[in-house]
Rosetta silent file (secondary structure, phi, psi, omega in degrees, C-alpha in Angstrom):
SEQUENCE: MLSHWFSARRISGAGIVGTLSAANPPSACMPIPTVERKRTNFPTFLLVERGICNFLTKVQNAQDAGYAAAIVYDNQDGHDLITSK
SCORE:     score description
SCORE:     0.000 S_00000001
   1 L     0.000  140.032 -174.866  -44.733  -96.094   56.667 S_00000001
   2 L  -101.056    4.564 -170.481  -42.303  -95.603   53.680 S_00000001
   3 H   -64.765  -21.019 -177.957  -43.587  -98.517   51.504 S_00000001
   4 H   -82.778   -3.973  173.886  -45.274  -96.041   49.033 S_00000001
   5 H   -79.732  -24.712 -170.105  -41.804  -94.594   48.277 S_00000001
   6 L  -107.666  139.408  170.658  -40.490  -97.783   46.817 S_00000001
   7 L  -103.676   45.841 -176.167  -41.579  -99.723   43.657 S_00000001
   8 L   -85.035  152.845  173.919  -39.925 -102.894   44.730 S_00000001
   9 L  -123.963  152.989 -177.441  -41.079 -106.287   43.741 S_00000001
  10 L   -71.895  137.594  177.468  -40.458 -109.704   45.324 S_00000001
  11 L   -99.662  134.525  178.982  -37.688 -111.710   43.748 S_00000001
  12 L   -69.002  168.894  179.082  -38.225 -115.452   43.365 S_00000001
  13 L   -70.922   -4.684  176.360  -35.888 -117.896   44.962 S_00000001
  14 L   -80.283  -17.514  179.834  -34.166 -118.452   41.615 S_00000001
  15 L    93.760 -164.815 -177.416  -32.854 -114.899   41.878 S_00000001
  16 L  -146.711  143.000 -177.811  -32.505 -112.202   39.178 S_00000001
  17 L  -107.889  140.753  174.957  -29.850 -111.661   36.471 S_00000001
  18 L  -171.586 -178.280  175.450  -28.579 -108.190   35.466 S_00000001
  19 E  -102.664  157.486 -174.601  -25.590 -105.974   34.875 S_00000001
  20 E  -118.960  133.605  177.243  -23.890 -104.105   37.693 S_00000001
  21 E  -126.164  140.189  176.473  -22.695 -100.510   37.608 S_00000001
  22 E   -81.803  137.626 -177.855  -20.751  -98.617   40.317 S_00000001
  23 L   -72.194  150.306  179.751  -22.380  -95.327   41.490 S_00000001
  24 L  -143.065   98.890   10.833  -20.689  -92.071   40.744 S_00000001
  25 L   -73.678  158.022 -175.135  -20.488  -90.548   43.322 S_00000001
  26 L   -61.112  -25.898 -176.532  -20.080  -93.865   45.259 S_00000001
  27 L   -78.579  -22.375 -171.723  -22.486  -92.694   48.028 S_00000001
  28 L    56.457   29.598  174.326  -25.341  -91.812   45.568 S_00000001
  29 L   -78.511  -17.001  171.052  -26.243  -89.023   47.808 S_00000001
  30 L  -115.766  161.310  175.775  -26.535  -86.630   44.859 S_00000001
  31 L   -46.812  137.358  179.200  -28.219  -87.201   41.524 S_00000001
  32 L  -112.867  158.497  177.831  -26.347  -89.706   39.453 S_00000001
  33 L   -59.235  150.752 -177.557  -25.988  -89.989   35.738 S_00000001
  34 L   -63.807  148.565  178.413  -28.825  -91.835   33.938 S_00000001
  35 L   -60.097  132.647  178.377  -28.155  -95.498   33.333 S_00000001
  36 L   -81.346  119.456 -178.304  -26.482  -96.183   29.970 S_00000001
  37 L   -72.166  119.237 -179.656  -28.691  -98.524   28.049 S_00000001
  38 L   -95.402  161.660 -178.522  -26.663 -101.480   26.891 S_00000001
  39 L   -83.536   74.797  176.007  -27.678 -103.834   24.102 S_00000001
  40 L  -153.386  159.496  175.828  -29.099 -106.361   26.443 S_00000001
  41 L   -92.163    5.106 -174.398  -32.409 -107.335   27.902 S_00000001
  42 L   -88.807  144.454  175.548  -31.039 -107.573   31.385 S_00000001
  43 L   -70.650  163.607  177.527  -31.820 -104.784   33.988 S_00000001
  44 E  -108.987  128.664 -178.246  -29.011 -102.667   35.411 S_00000001
  45 E  -109.018  149.745 -177.950  -28.314 -102.606   39.126 S_00000001
  46 E  -114.560  130.022 -179.354  -26.354  -99.860   40.953 S_00000001
  47 E   -91.976  126.221 -173.650  -23.595 -100.610   43.563 S_00000001
  48 E  -131.722  136.561 -179.162  -23.784  -97.879   46.233 S_00000001
  49 E   -81.521  138.161 -175.842  -21.578  -97.179   49.162 S_00000001
  50 L   -70.566  148.401  170.913  -23.215  -97.031   52.660 S_00000001
  51 L   110.892 -178.724  177.084  -23.200  -93.892   54.673 S_00000001
  52 L    67.459  -59.499 -179.645  -23.323  -90.057   54.372 S_00000001
  53 L  -126.150 -179.317 -177.527  -27.147  -89.846   53.561 S_00000001
  54 L   -85.233  167.314 -174.680  -30.031  -92.135   54.182 S_00000001
  55 H   -66.277  -33.780  176.981  -31.156  -95.207   52.185 S_00000001
  56 H   -54.218  -48.483 -177.790  -34.248  -93.470   50.817 S_00000001
  57 H   -59.945  -44.288 -177.456  -32.060  -90.858   49.130 S_00000001
  58 H   -65.632  -47.113 -177.888  -29.755  -93.443   47.648 S_00000001
  59 H   -68.691  -41.040  179.230  -32.563  -95.626   46.289 S_00000001
  60 H   -56.674  -49.102 -179.495  -34.529  -92.567   45.068 S_00000001
  61 H   -61.095  -40.109  178.985  -31.379  -91.318   43.155 S_00000001
  62 H   -63.109  -48.406 -175.918  -30.910  -94.848   41.635 S_00000001
  63 H   -68.147  -36.155 -179.030  -34.481  -95.122   40.621 S_00000001
  64 H   -65.237  -32.243 -177.028  -34.555  -91.536   39.105 S_00000001
  65 L   -83.799   -2.617  177.000  -31.545  -92.495   37.034 S_00000001
  66 L   100.046    2.823  177.897  -33.243  -95.645   35.634 S_00000001
  67 L   -74.322  146.976  177.491  -31.607  -98.391   37.603 S_00000001
  68 L   -75.492  -28.539 -177.112  -33.668 -101.474   38.458 S_00000001
  69 E  -160.755  160.152  174.190  -32.228 -101.860   41.962 S_00000001
  70 E  -116.357  129.477  174.609  -29.628 -100.398   44.295 S_00000001
  71 E  -106.643  114.626 -175.696  -27.169 -102.677   46.122 S_00000001
  72 E   -99.564  124.853  177.967  -25.857 -100.920   49.223 S_00000001
  73 E  -119.642  153.699  179.663  -22.562 -102.174   50.632 S_00000001
  74 L   -94.815  124.122 -177.388  -20.681 -101.323   53.861 S_00000001
  75 L   -96.926   17.519 -178.397  -17.136 -100.122   53.096 S_00000001
  76 L  -127.539  136.927  178.393  -15.962 -100.297   56.722 S_00000001
  77 L   -74.416  159.363  169.705  -14.855 -103.388   58.746 S_00000001
  78 L    89.388    3.389  178.061  -16.118 -104.127   62.176 S_00000001
  79 L  -100.253  146.450  177.628  -19.824 -103.581   61.766 S_00000001
  80 L   -66.962  153.854  178.849  -22.532 -106.164   62.261 S_00000001
  81 L   -83.767  128.391  178.877  -24.353 -107.341   59.118 S_00000001
  82 L  -110.365  117.831  178.073  -27.770 -105.750   58.820 S_00000001
  83 L  -112.880  156.966  179.618  -30.306 -107.343   56.489 S_00000001
  84 L   -91.064  155.647 -178.059  -33.672 -106.103   55.289 S_00000001
  85 L  -113.512    0.000    0.000  -36.777 -108.228   55.790 S_00000001
């Protein structure tokens, strides 16, 4: 079970508000620069391209860089939508 790897918390039905940054490199398969702290009380989320490495690596790199969450998107057409439960 991989649940011990993630420090995720449940989000209420009202959602969550934050700022969004694009990963560099887009795949987030290598360490990424630390999140730039902006003058805001909102968390920063990282937009990550799907593929190349596994989700655990992407999320760990985002977490190590100080991002509150990673949003992984599929950059190719023709795939079925897969959701996490």
